[in-house]
N, C-alpha and C positions, 0 to 999 in steps of 0.2 A: 518617460517609458518609450523606448524605441519600438518594441513589439509586445504583443500580448503573450503571456505565458501559455504553454500547453496546459489544458485542463484535462487531466487523466483520470480514468475510472475503469473498473473491471465489470463488464457485463456478465450476467449469469447465463444468457442464451443469445442466439442470433437475433431473436425477436427484440431483445432489449437494446440492441445497437442503434436502431433507427430512433427509438424513443429518446435515448440518452444524447445522441447527436443532435436531434432537433432541439433538445433543452440547452445545448451549448457545449457538450463534451467535444474535444478536438482530437482525442486519442484514446485507445482502448488497450487493456491488458487481457489477453486470453491465454489459457494454458491447459495442458493435459494433466489431470490429477496425479498421474504416475510420477511427474517431475516437478510439480508445483507444490510448494509447502502447504498452502491452505487456500487453494483457488476458490473463488466465489462460484464458478461454474466450470465444467469440464468440456473442452472442445477437442474432438477427435475426428479423424478421417474426413468425411465429406462435410461435416458440421464445421470443422476448422476452415476448410476451403471456402465455405459459404460466408463465414465471418469475415475472412480476408476480402472476398469479393465485395461484400456489402460495405465494409468500412472504407475501402478505397473508392467505391462509387459515390460515397458521401464526402469524399475529400478529407477523410480523417485517417490518422496513422494507427497502426496496430502492432503491438509488441507481444512476443511469445514469452510467457512466464515459465522459467525453469529454475526456481530458487530453492529447490529441495537441498537437504544435506545428503550428499551422494555417498553411498557405500560402493564397494568394488562392483557388486552385482548390478546395482542401479546405473553405475557409470557405463558398463558394457551395454545395458539396455538403451541408455541414452544415446550412445554412439550409433546404434542401429536406427534409432528414431531420427537422429539428425540426417542420416542418409535418406530416410523416407521423405523428409520435409524440406530437403535442401533446395528444391526448386520453387518453394512457396515464397511469395514476395513480402516477407515481414520487414518492418522498418527497424527491427532490432530484436535481440533476445536478452532477457533480464535474468541474471544469475546472482547467486550469493555463495558460490562454491568454486574454489580454484580449479578443481578437477573438471567441472562443467565448462569453465572458461577455456581450459586447454583443449578439450574435445571440440568445442566450437571453432577454435582457432585452426585446428587440424582439418576439420571437415568442411567448414564454411568460413574460409579465411577472410572473405570480404564482408561478412556480416557484422554490423554494429553491435557491440555488446555493452550492456548497462550493468553496473554493480549495485545491487539493491538490498544488501543485508541491513535489516532494520535496527541493528544494534552496534555495528562495528565502525561505521564511518563517522568519526567524531572530530576529525581535524583535517586541515588542508594538506598536510604532508602525506597522509594515507590516500586522500583523494587524488593527489597529483602522482603518487606512485602508480595507482591503477590507470590514471590517464596516460602515463608514460608507457604502459603496457597495451595501450590501444582502447581502453574503456572510453566510451563516448559520453557516459552519464553516470553520476553518482547520486543515489538516494540517501540522504543524510539520516543519521540515527535520530530516533524520536526524542531522546532526552538531551536535546541541545537548546540553549537559550537563543533568542532572536539575535543577540549580538554575536554569538558564536556562528550562527548560520550566515549572517552578513559578512563576517570576516572570512569564512571559508569561501563564500561566493567571490569576494574581491580577489582572492589568491588562487582560485581554482582554474585548472586548465581543461576542464570539460564541463558539460552541462550539469546543473545542480537541480535536484528534485527534493521537494519537502512535502510532508503531510500537512494538509490544512483542514481536513474534516474527517471525522470518523474515529473508530477505535484503534489505538496504536497497539501493535504487537509488542508485548513486554517480555515474553519468555517462550522459548521452544525447546523441546527435548525429543530425541529420537525414541525414547522409551514411551510406552503406553501407560502413563502414570495413573490415568483414571481406572483402567482395567485392573492394574495392580492394587489400587486402593479398594475397588469393589470386591476383588478376590479376598483381600484381607478382611473386609467387613463380613464376608460370608462365613468366615471361620467362627464368627460370634453370632451366627444365625440371622444376620441382617441381609435380606435379599434386595439390595439396591440395584439400580440400573441407570445407565447413561441415557439421557433423553436424546431423541433423534436430532433435535436442533441444538444440542450441546447443553452444558450445565453452567451454573453460576457459582462462583466461589465468593462467599460473603465475608467481608471484612467488617467486623462489628465496631472496631475502633474508629474507622473512617466512614462507616455507614455506606459502603460501596459494594456493588456486585461486579465481580470480574468474570467476564465470559471465558469459559474454558472449553476447548474443542479437542477432539482426538480423531486422527485419521491414520492412514497407512504410514505417514511420515512422523508420527508421534503425537505429542501433546503440545498444545498452544494456548497460552494465557494472554488475554488482551487487557488493556488498561481499564480501570473502573469508570472513567469518564471519557466521553467523546471529545476530541479536540474540535474546537469551532473557532475559525478565524475569519468568518465572513465579513465582520466589521473592522478587521485589523489587518487588511492586506496591503495598505499603502506602502509600508517600508519594504515589503517583499517585492512589490511591483517596481518601486523606485530602484531597488538594487538589481532588477532584471533577473530575478530567480526564473530559471528556464521552465520548470515544470511544477505545477501545483496538483498534488494527488489527493483524491477523495476516496477514502476507504468505505466501500459500500456494504461491508460484511453484515452490519446490523440493520440494514434497511430492506424493505420490500421495494419492488420496482416503482410503485407510484410515488412513494416518499423520496426515493433516490432521484427520480426525475425532477422533483420539485427542488431538492437540494442543489442539483446541478444548475437548474434555472436561476436560483437565487445567487449562486456564486458567479455565474456568467454575468448577471446583472451588476453585481458588485464590482467585478473586474472592469467591465466596460465603463461604469460610472467613475470609478477611481482613476481611470486613465484620462478622463476628460475634465473632471470637476471634483477634485479631492475635497473641497470645502463642502459641497453638497453630499458627497459620499459620507463624510464624517457625521453630518447631520442625520442621515437616515440609517447609519450603521446599526444602531441598536434595534431599529425596526426589523432590519434584515436578520439580525441575531435572534430576535424573538420568534421570527417566522421559522427559522431553522429549529429552534428549541421545540416548537409545536410538533415537529416531525419525528422527534425522538421517541423511542420506546419508553414506556412509563417508568421503568426502573433505571433508565440511563440519564445521567446528568451531563452537562457540558462544562468545559473549562478551556484554558489556553494551552493545555499540555504543559510543556516546560519552557515555552517561548519567553515567559516573563518571570521564571523562577529557576534557579539552579537546582541540580539534583543534590539533596542534602540527606545524609544518613544519620540517624540518631546514634549517639555514642552509647553503646550498651554496656561498656565497662563500668565497674564500680570502684 
């Protein structure tokens, strides 16, 4: 491994940046909820400037998240926003919408742009298409096997980012599906409500709880298990995957700091002594499991299993 990968995480506030950097995070994602699909925290005005100043003082990189699904009205608002923040020293802007990409190219032509759609980047042809348009980084879809990830990395012409820890986003819709469901239930006299911290969709067949959230950008459903690769980083590191992303949505700050610390330890150990890393890998895995919410389980996501759909035809 020629270089250590970037260890990327989204803080919820400026105060979290120092804690996460001290634990080992080397880059941060911040965003304004108006333009970020499901931001962990909202950074606006002076708070955004403070986050940038602090991050750079700690020698960490900071990226602006603008991965919403843009309507015409939101695109116009985003263009105004880009004019307002055009002098701020971001290391890049993260998008998942072609319209947002085009606006950034017009208003901030020198700004590095990263494509981070959690479902669409499934092959190196698509990755390299975006690279040919100036994209500097591609965040790969969550439902890829490790072999597919490694093949894309070998052929990619830009940086590659993968999820290594946390709840993968599995579905998003611009519609407020939860509100629609609750309104429907009220027709039958059931006065249900969406919890402030989101709801859980229970799958009885798999015995899994899928977190479901709703905001101004619509409805978002996350995977039933958290991905956990803390003891299985060797091949990703050998392949020199550029960015390892930790999704902190389901963690409070104390547990998230500890998760970052464990992954930083794993990365550093795997870089110098893979044999020792393999021996203590399960210890690291078990330590991460202890930090999970009680209803959350861990698995490898799709890294070691292909996406298979049951044949429902008779």
